[in-house]
Backbone bond lengths (Angstrom), bond angles and torsions (degrees), N, CA, C in turn:
res aa  C-N    CA-C-N  psi(-1)  N-CA   C-N-CA  omega(-1)  CA-C   N-CA-C  phi
1 M - - - 1.454 - - 1.526 108.97 -
2 S 1.301 113.32 144.38 1.465 117.75 -178.53 1.533 110.41 -86.01
3 Q 1.284 115.25 166.58 1.462 121.97 179.84 1.538 110.39 -61.65
4 E 1.332 117.64 -39.56 1.469 121.83 179.98 1.524 111.76 -63.36
5 N 1.326 116.36 -43.66 1.459 120.26 179.03 1.522 111.47 -62.91
6 L 1.315 116.41 -41.41 1.464 120.22 179.04 1.536 110.78 -65.00
7 E 1.316 117.33 -39.56 1.463 120.47 178.77 1.530 111.22 -66.54
8 K 1.341 117.07 -37.32 1.464 120.39 176.47 1.522 111.05 -64.64
9 I 1.321 115.67 -43.04 1.467 120.40 178.98 1.521 110.12 -62.46
10 I 1.312 116.79 -43.24 1.470 121.14 179.31 1.528 110.09 -62.58
11 A 1.333 117.54 -42.68 1.466 121.18 179.18 1.525 110.67 -63.62
12 Q 1.333 117.01 -42.62 1.465 120.54 178.62 1.528 110.71 -63.64
13 Q 1.321 116.07 -41.76 1.463 119.40 179.71 1.534 111.14 -66.34
14 A 1.324 116.57 -37.37 1.460 119.91 177.95 1.532 110.27 -64.15
15 T 1.328 116.70 -40.82 1.467 120.95 177.81 1.525 110.62 -64.90
16 T 1.321 116.28 -43.42 1.462 120.88 178.14 1.528 110.98 -61.63
17 I 1.321 116.42 -43.71 1.471 120.76 179.20 1.527 110.10 -61.88
18 Q 1.325 118.04 -42.55 1.466 121.53 179.72 1.530 110.84 -64.74
19 N 1.328 117.00 -43.09 1.466 120.58 178.42 1.523 111.52 -62.36
20 L 1.324 116.59 -42.93 1.466 120.26 179.94 1.526 111.07 -68.58
21 T 1.324 117.17 -36.45 1.461 120.92 177.16 1.527 110.70 -63.95
22 D 1.341 116.88 -42.05 1.462 120.90 177.27 1.524 111.41 -63.41
23 E 1.333 115.90 -40.52 1.462 119.98 179.28 1.530 111.34 -65.86
24 I 1.311 116.87 -40.79 1.470 120.63 177.87 1.524 110.16 -61.98
25 K 1.332 116.46 -42.41 1.470 120.41 178.79 1.527 110.24 -60.79
26 L 1.319 117.24 -45.46 1.461 121.57 179.29 1.526 111.21 -62.39
27 L 1.324 116.97 -44.35 1.468 120.38 -179.57 1.533 111.52 -65.13
28 R 1.320 117.23 -36.47 1.468 120.02 176.39 1.519 111.38 -66.12
29 E 1.339 116.94 -39.60 1.461 120.15 176.93 1.522 110.87 -64.05
30 Q 1.330 116.52 -41.79 1.459 120.29 178.78 1.528 110.70 -64.45
31 A 1.313 117.35 -41.87 1.466 120.83 179.56 1.526 110.40 -63.89
32 A 1.326 117.57 -41.32 1.466 120.93 178.90 1.529 110.48 -64.98
33 Y 1.335 116.51 -43.27 1.462 120.33 179.38 1.524 111.00 -62.34
34 L 1.334 116.89 -47.73 1.461 120.25 -178.01 1.526 111.74 -67.17
35 T 1.329 117.13 -35.81 1.465 120.71 176.50 1.522 109.66 -63.92
36 Q 1.340 116.98 -44.88 1.457 120.43 178.79 1.522 110.94 -63.48
37 K 1.320 116.47 -41.10 1.461 120.48 -179.93 1.521 111.02 -65.62
38 R 1.318 116.52 -39.75 1.471 121.08 -177.34 1.522 112.72 -76.13
39 Y 1.327 117.23 -44.18 1.457 120.89 -171.90 1.524 113.85 -113.22
40 G 1.320 118.54 -1.59 1.458 121.62 -177.98 1.520 111.80 -75.64
41 K 1.333 114.30 -175.96 1.451 119.71 179.23 1.520 109.85 -62.90
42 S 1.309 115.18 140.39 1.451 120.94 -179.50 1.520 109.35 -81.49
43 S 1.304 116.00 150.11 1.460 120.05 178.57 1.525 111.60 -91.10
44 E 1.321 116.43 3.33 1.460 118.86 179.22 1.515 109.96 -66.15
45 Q 1.295 115.57 142.65 1.455 122.09 179.76 1.518 109.37 -105.41
46 M 1.323 116.57 142.14 1.457 121.01 174.46 1.522 107.93 -80.97
47 P 1.329 117.60 145.36 1.459 119.60 175.10 1.521 110.16 -60.69
48 S 1.333 116.45 154.81 1.462 120.77 -175.79 1.521 112.28 -64.16
49 N 1.347 118.55 -25.05 1.455 120.12 179.92 1.530 112.08 -85.07
50 G 1.329 117.74 -3.08 1.455 120.98 175.78 1.514 114.71 85.62
51 Q 1.319 118.22 -4.49 1.454 120.96 -179.25 1.521 109.43 -107.64
52 T 1.306 114.65 145.48 1.458 119.20 176.09 1.516 109.07 -99.66
53 S 1.312 115.74 152.76 1.451 121.21 -179.29 1.519 109.15 -111.46
54 L 1.314 116.50 140.99 1.450 120.16 177.10 1.516 111.37 -78.71
55 F 1.315 116.06 -25.03 1.455 121.25 -177.00 1.520 108.71 -128.93
56 D 1.307 116.36 153.06 1.454 120.52 178.23 1.524 112.23 -88.43
57 E 1.325 116.38 0.14 1.454 120.64 -177.97 1.529 109.84 -83.97
58 P 1.330 117.42 139.46 1.467 118.66 173.94 1.524 109.34 -72.41
59 E 1.322 115.48 148.14 1.463 119.19 179.37 1.520 109.12 -74.17
60 E 1.317 115.76 134.72 1.459 120.95 178.68 1.520 107.78 -104.51
61 Q 1.310 116.16 138.20 1.453 121.05 177.13 1.523 107.94 -114.99
62 A 1.326 115.32 135.74 1.457 120.01 176.26 1.523 108.37 -75.45
63 D 1.315 116.43 165.77 1.464 121.23 -179.06 1.517 112.33 -61.33
64 D 1.328 117.93 -31.29 1.461 121.25 -177.17 1.535 111.78 -87.91
65 G 1.323 118.94 7.58 1.452 121.97 177.65 1.515 113.50 89.05
66 E 1.343 118.47 -9.07 1.457 120.54 178.80 1.515 110.20 -87.67
67 R 1.314 114.69 155.76 1.457 118.84 177.18 1.521 109.52 -72.93
68 P 1.308 118.18 139.79 1.471 120.55 179.59 1.522 110.93 -68.36
69 R 1.295 116.23 150.88 1.455 121.26 177.90 1.518 108.32 -94.87
70 H 1.318 115.70 132.91 1.463 120.99 -179.30 1.520 109.06 -111.79
71 R 1.302 116.60 139.90 1.461 121.39 174.11 1.507 107.88 -92.40
72 R 1.293 115.60 135.83 1.458 120.55 176.73 1.515 108.50 -99.06
73 S 1.288 115.41 130.72 1.452 119.77 179.65 1.537 111.50 -114.00
74 D 1.305 116.56 10.00 1.462 119.03 -176.12 1.520 112.24 -108.98
75 Y 1.325 117.37 31.38 1.460 119.85 177.20 1.511 110.23 -78.22
76 Y 1.304 115.92 145.39 1.467 121.13 178.31 1.515 108.93 -115.08
77 L 1.294 115.95 141.19 1.479 120.42 177.87 1.491 110.19 -104.02
């Protein structure tokens, strides 16, 4: 092999190494971002009264103080 061919090969390998290094850096940044998003602090806010609700519906009270009875129509057989 001639000196020119070896220099071309070295230049190509240097370019390949730089491209792969850039890709590794990007993949590490993506992994860090996704890890933080998955396992980091949640952005959910606690209600001001400190209690969490299982449902978003407000509780309804009947006139006699008893809870109203609801019929469910979404049963599956």
